[in-house]
N, C-alpha and C positions, 0 to 999 in steps of 0.2 A: 503494500499499499506507499510506503513511504519511499520507494521509487520512483514508485508511480508518479506521486506528488512530483519531485524532484527531477519530474526528465528537464532537459533542455528545454527552451524558451520552442524552441524551432520546432522540436514534436510536439509541443504539446496540444496540437492539431487532431492529432488521432483523439482527444475525448470528446470528440463530436460524431465520431466514427457509430454505427448501430454495432457493428460487431466489433468491439474496443472495451466491453465488457469480458465476454469471452476467452476473446483474444489475451488480457490482463489475468483474466481468474478470477477476478472480482467478483466473486457468488456470493449471498445475501448469505453463508454460513461462516466463509472466511472473512466477509468484511464485520461482523459481530464478533470471531476472532481475534479480529488484528483489531479491532477500539474497546476491545473489553479493560485492556490497562493501561487505557489513554485515558487522561483529561485535559480539560482548559479550563483557567480561570481568568478572567478579566479583570483587574483592577481599579480602583480609581486614580489612584495616585502610588506613588514609591512608598509609601508610610503604608499606604496599605497592603502594599505586593511583599515586603518586607517580613509583617506581619502577618500574612497568611502563608508564606514558606515557612516563617518556625513554626506555626501550629503542626503542619504539616510532618514536616522536622519530630516535634517531641512528638506529637503520633507516636511515630513511629515506635518511638521506646516504651510504648506500655507493651508490645508482641517485645519476649523476653528472647534474644539472640539477634533482632532484626537491621538491617542496616540500613541510613538514608545519603543521602548525599543532595548538594546546590549543584550544580553547573552551570554556570552562566561567568561572562566576557566581564562582566558589568561590577568593575570595584566597591563603586560604594551601594551597589545592592548587596553584595556580598559583608561589608562592613554595619549594614545596616541590621539585616538577618541575623549576625552575629550577636550584634545589638540587642535584639530581640530574644535570640536564645538566654541570655543572661539574667531574665529579669526570673527564668527560671534558676538561677547558679548551676547554668551548660555553658562551659567553654567549649567549644565548636574548633575544631582543626581543619586551619585557611591553609592552602597551599601555596596561594601566594603569599603570605608572611604578611605580615605589619610594613610600611615605608617606612625608615630611618626617621623619614622627616615627622611622622605624624604622630610621632610616640613623645611622651612628656619630653624626656630627655632632647629628644634633636627637636621636638616647637620648641623649648627653649633658647637651644644653641641656634636653632636660624631664627629667632626673634629680636637674640641678640643682635645679632648681623645684621638686619634690616632694621634696629632702629637706630643703630649709630651710621651706616650707609646713610641713615635718611637726615644726619645731625641732630637725633634725641627729637624729633618731632613728635608731639601729643599724644596721637595715637599708635604708632609704635612704641613709643620709650613704654606708656600708661601697660601696652601689650606683655611686652618682656614683666616690666616690674610689678604686674597683677599674675602673673604666672603663678602656681603654688611651688616650684623651686625656688624661687625669688626669696632670699633673706636677708640678705645684704650684712652678716654677720652678727643677727640680732635673732630676736624672737620671730616665725612668719609671722606668728597674729599682731607684734606689735608694728613689722615693718610693712603692712601691707596697712592698717593703718598711718604708717605715716606718710606712704604714698595716697591714702585717700585726701588727707588732709593739703599734701602739696599740688594734688590735684584741682580740688575746688580753689587753693589761694591764686595758683597759675596757671596751671595748665589748659583750663575752661577757659572761653571768650578766644580772643586772638590771641595766635600764635608768635612767644615769645619771642626774641633771638634765638639763632641756631646756637644748639650743643646744652652740656648742661649749666654750663658759664650764662648761655642768655638766661637759662631758669634765676639762677641766681640771681641775676642784676633785674628783672623782674619782681624778685621777692621783696617787700618791703622789708627796711631794717629790724621794724620788731616783731617780727617773725624770727627771731635767733631759733629757735628750736629749729623749724624747719628750711632755713639755713645751714645750719650744723649740718643736719640730714643731708640736705642737697650738695655740699663740698665734700664729704666725706663716700659717695656717690662721686661725685665727679675725679677725687682723687683712684677710686679702685678702676674707672672706664677710662681715664685718660688716655694710656698707653693705646688700647684697644682704636680708640672715636681717633687718637691723630694715625694709626695706620689705616684704616679707611679711609680715612682724607686723605692719604697719600695718590698724589701723581704714578708714581713709579716704584713695589715693596717685592721681595719675595714672599711667594704664596708661604713657606715655612715661617717669618718674624706674623705672620697674617696668622695661620693658624695657631701659632705659641701664644700668640696676644691675646687670641680669643677662645682658647679654652680656660689660659687665667684667669680673663677676667670673670670667666665661666662659674669657672671654682670661688673663687670672690664674692659672686654674687648670688651664690647659692647654697657659699657656709651661713650654719647658723649657729646660734650662742649655746647648744650643744652640740653641734656636730661639724666636722669637719666639708667643706664644699664637696672633697672629694670622694668624703660618702656619702651625701645626699643626690650629688646629680650621675655618677656611676654605677647607680645600687639597681639590682634588678638584671633581667636579661636584657629590657631597654638599653639602662644603665652602658653592661657591660656590654651592648654592641655601640654602640656610642663612643666609649672607650676604642674599643678594637679600631674603627671606622676613625678617630681624630690619631691613632697612631699609625698607621698605615697610611693617613693622608698627611703625615706628617714625613712620612720616610720617599713615599715618594715624592714629595716638594721640594726635595734635593733636587733631581732634574728638571723643576718646571721654571721659564721664565719667569721674569718679572713681571707682573699684573698691577692695575692700578686695581688702588684699594674700594671704589667703588660699582667694581664686578665681579665681590669675593660674595657677598649676601647669594649673587645670581650660581658663580660657580657652587658654593656649599650646598645651597638648596636643592641644585641637580644631581649631584656625586649623592648627597643622602637618599634623594628618593630613589635611586637605584639601588638603596641594600636595606634587604628584606629582613623584619628581626620574626622570629620564631618560635614562640614556647616552645621548650625544650622537655616539657611535661604540662600533665594538667588537663588534658584536651580531653573528651569525650572519646569513649573510644569504638561508638560506633557512630557516630553522626560528621559529617566533613562536608569541606567548602571545594569544591575545586573545577580549577580554567578547563576552558576546552579541552585541550593538549592531554592536562594532568588525565582526562575522565576515558580516553581512550583506552588506557592501560588497567583502568582499575574497574570494579562492578560492585555495586549493591542494590541491596532487594525493592530500596525504593529512590528514583530519581525527578526531580524537581527544575528544568529547563527554565531557568528564570532570566527576565529580563530580553523580550523576544520582544521586539520593535527596532525597524529601522533606526539603522546608526549604531547602532550597539550591537545587536547578533543577527543579522552582519553588519560590521562594521564600514564606514565608508573607505571607497577604493580612491582616499588620497592621490594625488598625482607625485610624482616625485619632484621635490625640488631644482634638481641638481642633474639631471639623465629625461629628456623628454620621450614618446613613448618608440617613436624609432628609431630614438637613439637605444629606448632598451631595448629593442627587436634586435638590431643592427650586432648588438653585445651578444645577444643571446639568453637577455634576462626575463623571466614569464611578467605579462602583463600587471598590474594593480591588484584590478578583478581577480586574479590566481586568490587570492586570500579568500576573495567573497565564497569560488569554489571550494574551498580547503572550510569554511565556517559551518559550508552545508555537509559536507564530507560528516566534521565533529557532531552537526546536530540528528544525524541521520543513525549516527553510530549511538548516538545518546538515548533518544525517543526508542530505539530498540528494545531499552532494557525491558523489564516483566511488569513495573508502575511504573509509570512518567505522568508529569504532571506539568502541561505548559503555560505559567504564567507571563503576562504582562502588564502593563501599567497604560493606564487612558491616557493620563496626563504627567509631565514631568516640569515639574517648578509652576505650576499652572496651563503652562501647553501642549496642546495635545498632540500626543503622540501616534505615527503609522503604523501600523501591525508590524512584525517581520515575514518576509516574503514566502519564509518557510510555513507561517500560517496560512498564509493568502492562498500560498497553489493550493495545501490541505484542503480550505476552505471550499474552494473554487473544485474540486477534485471531486467529492464528496458531495457538492450541494447536485453534480454530473446523475452522483448514481443514488440522488435522492436521501442522502445520509449528512449526518457533522459529527463533527467532534462532541464528547460527551462534554457535561461542564462541570465541577467539583461545585456547586457554590456555597458547600457545607464551611470551606474553610476560611472563606470571607464574612463569613455572618459568624463566626466563630471572634476573629477577629478584631468584629467592631464589635461583639459583644464585651470582650474587653477594654476595647475603647468609651464603650455608652453604659455600660453597667447594665443593658439591656435586661429585663426578665425575662425568663421563660415561661414558655408552658408547654404544661406537658409532660414537663422534662428535656424538650426540642427548642433547642436557645433561638431569638428570633431576632430580628434587626429592628432598631424603636430609627425612625427618623430625628435629624437634630431637632431639638425646638428652643429656639433662641431665648437669651431670657427679656423681662418684660426692661424698658429704660426705668432705670433710676427716678424714685419720684421724694427726695430727704424733705421732709417739712419740720425742722426745727420749732420751739417756741420762740413766740415773737419775741420774748427777752434773750433772746440770742443772737436775735438776727439785726445783721451790721444796720446803724443809726447814723451812717455819715457815710458817705460814697463824694469819688471825684466825678469832674465829668466826664472825663474820657473812660469811667468802669460805667456809665447811663448806660451806653450803646451795646456794652457787654450784657447786662444786666436784661437789656430786651430781647439780644440776640439767643444770651445762651448763658441764664440764669444759676447753671449748676457751675458755672464759672466763678461768679460768685460766691454760691457755697464754698467751694473748695478754696477759694483762696483768702476769706473772710473771716469765716467758722472753723476749715477745717487746719489752717492757716500751712497750705500749700504753696511754697513757690518752685518755681523751675528752673533748673541748673543752664547756663551756658553753657550749647553745646562744646564740643571740642575740637578746635582750629577754627572756631569761627571767623567770619568773613564777618568783620564790626562795623558791620553793614545794617542793624536796626538800631539797640536801645543806645549804644556808645555812640556810634555815628552821627546821630540826631541829636544827643545830649552836648555835644563839642564843638556843632553849628549852631544850635540856640546861645550855649553859653559865648561864643566868642562873636554873633550878632548882637547878643542885651550888651556888650560892654562896649560893645563898639556905640551903637545907640546912647548908652550913656556919659560915653564919652563927648561926642558930638549931636547932644537933642537935637530936634527937631525945635521952631523955626532954624537955627541957624542953618547957615550953607555949609555943605561937605569942606572939609580942607584940601587945600592942594596934595596933599601926601596921604590922603583918604585910603586908597589900593593897600599902603604900607603901611598903614596903621591895622587896617582891618585882618592884612595878613600875619599881624602879628600878636593880633590880638586870637587867631585862631593858633596859630604856634605856641599861646600860653593855656589853651585851652587840649589842644592837642600834647601835652607836654609830655605823659605819661607812656601816649601809645603810639608817640612817633619812633620811638626804640624798635618796636615791633615792622621788622621789614612790610608786610603787607600794606600796614596803612601806611608807610613814607612811599612806597612802591605804585598802588591804587589813588588810595583816598586824600593825600596830600594838593595832588593836581586836580580834583575834581572840587575840593574846596577853593584852589585858585580860583578854577571859571567860576564857580558858586559867585566868589568875591566880586569878579567882574561884571557881570550881571547884578546882583544885587545893588551896587552903587551905581549900577547906569538907570534901572528902576528906582531907588530913591534922590537922585539929581531930579527926576521929570518929575516930582510928589511932594518935594518939601513947601513948595511954594501955601500949598495950601492947610498948612497945616499950624497948628497953632503950640501944641503939646504933643507928647509920644512919651507910653509909660510901654518896658518890656520887664515880661517874666513878672506879671502884677498878681500876687494871692489874695483869693476873696473867697468870703464864707457867705455861704444865706441859709438861712432857716425856714426851713419849709412845715406849715401844721400835714398831719398824719394823725388815722383815728390810734397809733398806738403811744401816740408823743412825736416832740418835735423830730423832724429829718433835718440832717445839718448835708448841705451841699458845698464842696470846696472844689475851688479847681483855680488854674494860673494859667491865665491868657498868657501867650506868645507876645502880641504889641495890640497896645488902643489907643489909637490917634488921632487924638482930638480935632476937627474942623475948627475953621474959623465962624464958621454957623451955629456951632454949640452944641455938633451932633458930633456923634461919634463914627470912626471904624473899625471895627475889629478886623487883625490879620489872626490865623494861625499858620507857621511855618510847616511843609509835610518834608521831611526826607525820603520816604515812601512815595505810596498809595495815595491819591486825594479822592476823595468821596464826589459823587456827581451830584447833580442838583438833584436829582429824584430823590438819591438817598437821604436826600435835608429835607425834601416837602415834604416827603413821607413820613418824617419820626424817625427812619431807622438811621439814622447818623446826627443827633439830635447836640454835637456839640458845641456850632457855634451860636445856632438860636437860643441855646441855654446861658451862655456866656454873654449872652446879648441882653438877655433877661436879668441875668446879673450885674449888669453898667445898668442896666434901668432900673433896678430896686437899689442902688446904692452898696453893692455889696463888695466892690472894691474899693479899701479904707485908699486908696492912691490917687482914685478918677472920678470927680464929681459925679455925681446922678447928674442920666440927663437919656435920651433918648440916642438911638442908633440908626445911625443911616444904609452903612455898606455893611457885608459879609464877606470876605474873600479867604481863600488860602494860596499860599504861595509853595509851588514844587517847588524844589532843592534839592535839585537830582547830582549834577555838574555833568549827567553826560550833554547830549544834544536835545532840547538846548539846555542850558544849563540851569537854568531858571522859569517858571513860567507860574505867571499868575490867574485863577480862577476864581473867579466872581459869582457869588453863589445869590445875594439879594444888591441892587444896586440902589434900590430907592427905601425910604424912609417907611412907607406900605407896605415893602414886601417883609420886610423885616419883621413890623410889628405882627402882620399875618404869620410868621415864623414862629414867631417868641410864644406869640401868642397857644400856638399847637406846643409847641414843646411846654410852655408852664403846664398847660392841661394834660398831656401826654403822662410829664414826671409826677403829679398829681394823684392822677389815676394807680399807675404803677407803685408809688409809694401804699394806697391805699389796698390792691390788689396782694401785697406782701407784708400789710399787718395784718392781712386773713392767717389765723393759725395753719388751716385748711390750705392754701397754697403751696404748694410744692417745687423746689427749685429746681425747674425739669431742663433735662441737655435738647437744647433747639430744639426749641416749641413753635417756631415756625422754621421748618423745613426754608425756604425761600429767601428766608434772615440770616439762617446760619452763616457764620463765619468763618472766611475759609483756612485760617489756622485757627486752634485752642491750646494751650500746654493742656489743658487737662481732658483731652478727647479720649487719650487710652484711659484716664479713670470710671468714665461713664461709658467705657468697652461701647462706646457709638458701634463699630462694626458689627458690634452683635444684634444689631437693633435695626440700625437706620437703613436697613434696605426695604422694613413692610414702614417705615415707621410713617403714621399720620401727623394730622394737621396740629391735632396737642401734642407732639411728642410720642404714643402708646402704638 
């Protein structure tokens, strides 16, 4: 049956002949006998496939003396199955072993090389410092605690200057404990850092420095680095690899230090680590080549997708097909023929399961041509490969703990959770919010709950582009200091650009030592400064006073008591007519007019209401005539003015709507039955929130309705 299914493509036309079945001797009795020991399992994904295979292997152990093996060229699938079997305490023998660079000591050595080749950039540096083998000569728990404090102090946010020296320079002087820790780290890694940054260095010097810093970093207060790093089968394999590399390095030409991490990873990945003992005697994982020479009572052929089994026929980067033919070399497709031979031999075992994943990492897959040919031929005979659905059901039951019916396991469809509905007592709810938080209160009340009641704050990302809070704060501070030095209605000085850039340098003093700020954001600020001065010069004639970064407080009545609205206006200009203009500097996106008029972005109308109510002590109470956003991006164009309201009547209408909406919002949340929903209105949902994962939006948002349920 398998030989017929895997006919050469040019010979498959015989399947259409009437006498083919008799000629091939595929009679019904023979067909039933041929398919009696073969079954197929199509799994939803890689996790489900690995779980089903592990269950099939585990089931074999229930019969004394029976053996089972997984045959697959997919090393990721093999590792997944081994991990799944570990839930029952079963160590399976994998003939390919584990690559050295994926074992704990191999990973530690590889990450160490990557970190210092990248000049101690935050992400690769933390990857090695948080490795379980890292201890730095002290207790591992104390070391990890200091690494976490160092991370929060300087490694989160914008990247510091290169090397451990750059981290030391970015640490405040008052953090003496962290400075001592970083200094010790600098001293212990300095030789290796210099080695990997050298333009030309011998491989022997690189390997020696690498092994030395690895032992120093792996040492703990109770055990030297040689004991912790080279322990166990993987550690012994790593020690042998380093010794062999040192011996071979004698005849190796000098290389650039930056090339060492790639060389080390390539060489270490080719070393297989195999356990000397402890694996189960009746379970195995084989590659297709090993499976040719061995046999088991049950074989599972896994990873039967195109690109995996068979693999892709890759072209030779050095020899074209005509050149290979002229030299008498086989074509790349010959490997596919060998893979087909391996499949036929393995599928001819006594009991066989054919498995594949319908999707890999969310991407649909194509079934292996061996399966497609088998399906096509059997369809012509009115037959199909039997399916073994019980393994998939058992795997799902392990995942979702579905209850069985009459002792038979059944699959239970996933039931999404309900959206969170925290409804704390009114006495615990915030009675004071900033103007900028009202938009969040409308679009994502759960974020207000998490921030003000749970008191949760998001950490800055690692290696962050200083593009959000830090950049905006810097630009606001520089413009504020400039306007305070040269307030309207006076004319701008002759050296206005130099003075504004001076204020920018002062505002950026702590950040300019970071390369990314100096390289990217300082040139943008220079363009912003030129645009700002040109805009300022054209409008100063009608301004009699200007206040920047003014703080104000407005008390509003609510059912549960007074509610405090605080705000800081970026700029308020008093015109000669006695009216005011409110300007908000935006270094990011600017709300459009529709968002403001609909009440979704109420910041500027509420600030206008505060001016009209006299809530800003430095600004006289009075009407507001215009609202505008100044977008300061430093790109092309460097700045842009967006006017939201140009007349006093338009502003008053927006102010009235914003005031009424805020009073209604306060009253609604003064009701103890009102919950703090996440995204109560999907059309108003924020593009980004620090608390999306906490609200588990991804588990329920797909079917969410207007009220978030």
